[in-house]
N, C-alpha and C positions, 0 to 999 in steps of 0.2 A: 474756345475759341474762350472763353471767360479769358483770358491771358491779352487780348485784341478786346473786349467790350469793354477791358479797367483803358487798352493804351489808347484807343474811341477815343471814350471820358474823359483823361488826364487833357487831349490833346484839345479838344475841343471846348472844357474847363481855362484852358487855356490863350487860348484865342480869344473867347470874350474874358475874359480878365485884362485880359488888353488892350481888349477894341472897345468896351466897355468902359472899363474901370480908370484904362490905365495901370493898372499895378499886373507884374507876375508874379505863376506857381512858380518856388522856387524849384519845384522837383520835379516840375512832366518832363525838363529833356531825357536828367540820368532815371521814373524809374519807365520812359515811355525808350529808351537803349533798351540799359535788360531786359522787359520786358519784352523785347524785338526778339530779343535772342533767345531767349528761352523760349520763343512761339516759332522760331523759325529751323533750332533746332527738335524739338519737338515734331516736328511738322516731317521734319526727310525723317525722322524717328517712325512717323505714323503711312510713308512710303514706302517705305525700305515693306513694311507690314504687307502692306497691297499690292506688293514687287515691280511699284507701279516708275521708280525711276524708270529714265532716260535712255536705253542702251541699243547699239542697234545690233541685231541680226541677222548681217552679213552673214559671214562667216557662221552659227550657230547652222545659219538655215542652206549656206551652202555644204556640212558634213552630215548633213540628213538627221533622225532621228536618237541616236545612241552617240557622233559627234558632236551634236549640237550638246549633248543631257551630260558629257564631258568637259565641254567645253562653258555652262553652266557651272556647272558644279566647281571647274576651277576659280572664274573669276570666283563665287557665291567667297570662296576659303579664305581669298588678295584678299575682298572684302573684311572679312573679320581678323583677317591677319594683321590689316588698317587697324581697323576695332583698338584690336587691341591695345597692340602698344601708343595707342592715341588715347585708351582708359588710361594703361600705366602709366603713363609721360600725365597722364594731370590730375592723377591718385597721389605725383609723386611732387607734384609745385604745389602741392593745396596744403600744407603744415603754413608753407613762406607768405600767404593770400591772406590766409583766415587770422594772422594782425593787421590786413589792411582794411580804413572801411570806404565806405561811397564820403564824398562829398556832404550829401545833401539828406541826402537817407541814412544815415549813419547810421547804415548792418554794414558786418561782414565781406568784403565784397569775391571771400567762400562758394555764400548762396547764389551771387549771379556767373559767377566762374565753374561754380556745378552744376552748369548746364550742359558741360561738354561729357564729359565723364558718363553721365547720368543717361540721359540721349544716345552716346557710344556706348552703352550695356546697352543703351534698347534697338540701334539698330544690331549692334552682334547679333543680341536674343532672334530674333529677329529673324534676319539670314539665315542665321540657320535653321531657323524655322522655316523659311524656301524652303532650304538645300533640302530639306528631311523630307517633308511634303515634293519637291520636283520627286527624287529619289522613290519615291516611292509608287510614285504614277506611270501603272501600263503602260514600256514602251509605245507607241502605234507606228504600224507601217509607214515604212514614206509608200507618197500617194505618187506615179506614175505621172508627168506632163501630159495634160488634153492634147491630143489629135487634130488636128479638122483638116 
C-alpha cells in the first residue's frame, strides 16, 4: 500500500508540475517504474500466500479428493521448483548488477533487481506452507451427485 501511495503521489506531482509550472520531475519515470515492479511482485507473493492464483480445477475435481490432493501437491512442487530456479538465477546475476546505477536516482540497480529473488523466496515459502496445510487437512469423502 505504501509503494502504491508513493507511485500515485509521484505521478500526481509530475502531472501538476508539468501542467501548472511547465517543468518536470526528473525521477518520476524511474521511481514509479521500479516501485511498480516491487509492488507487482510482492502482490504476487501475497496471492500465493492466500492461495488465490487462478487455476483450472477440472482435473483435480474429476479425480476426487485423493487424486485432487495429489494433483495439488504435484503442482505446488512444480511451482516451488520453478521459484527455486528463479531465485538461484537471480542471485547469480546480482554481483554484476551491483555495479550498475540508475540514471536519475543514482542508486544501485541491485535494489530494484532484488525484487525478483525476494518475492520468489516469499512465494516459494508460501507455496510450501500451502502444501503442508493442504496435506494436513483430513480427506473429505466425495459426495455423490444429487439425483432428481
